[in-house]
N, C-alpha and C positions, 0 to 999 in steps of 0.2 A: 817055406822060403818064398819070399815075394819077388816077382819078376819085375825088373826095371823096364819101364816103357819110355824111351826117349824119342822126342819128335824134333827134327831140325826146325829151328825157328822160322826159316823161310817157308817151309811147308805148312807150318801151323798157321801162318798168316795168309796163306794163299786163298784167294777168293775166286769164284767163278768169273771169268772175264766178262766185261759188259756186253760184248758182242754175242757171247754164248748165252748169257742171261736173256738178252733181247730175242735171240732165236728161239729159246725155250718158250718165252712168252708168245712169240709168233705161232708156235705150234699149239700151245695150250689155249689161247684166246678163242679160236673157233670151236674147240671142244667145249669150253665153258658156255658158248652160245648155243650148244646143242648139236653142233655138226660132228660127224664122225670123222676121225682121222684115218688115213690109209694105214695099212699094216706097217709100212716102212716109217711113216710119221710117228705112229704109236711107239714102235721100237726105239726110234731116235729120242722121243720125248722121255720115255722110261729110262733110257740110259743117261740122259742129262739130269733127270730128277735124282737118280741113284748117285751120280757124281756130286750133285749139290748136297745131298744128304750126307755123303761120306765126308765132304769138306766141312760141313757143319759139326759132325761128330768129332772130327779131328781137331777142330778149333776148340770145342768144349773140353775134350780130353786134355789138350795142351794147357787150358786154363786151370784145370784141376792139378795137373803136374806142377805147374808154376807155383801154385799156392802151397804145395807140400814142402 
């Protein structure tokens, strides 16, 4: 039996807010330049990256569901 996976359209179209994206870049730019992040900055950046990845996967999954 196949499980039905439904995604509310509003959630499927949700993107990382621009301010959150800019803050993530603010955290990652120094790291890209070879600087070390503090432990708190690293945890925050990791959490934001996980959120961005989750939203990307959700968006991709919703595209597959819409095509079916």
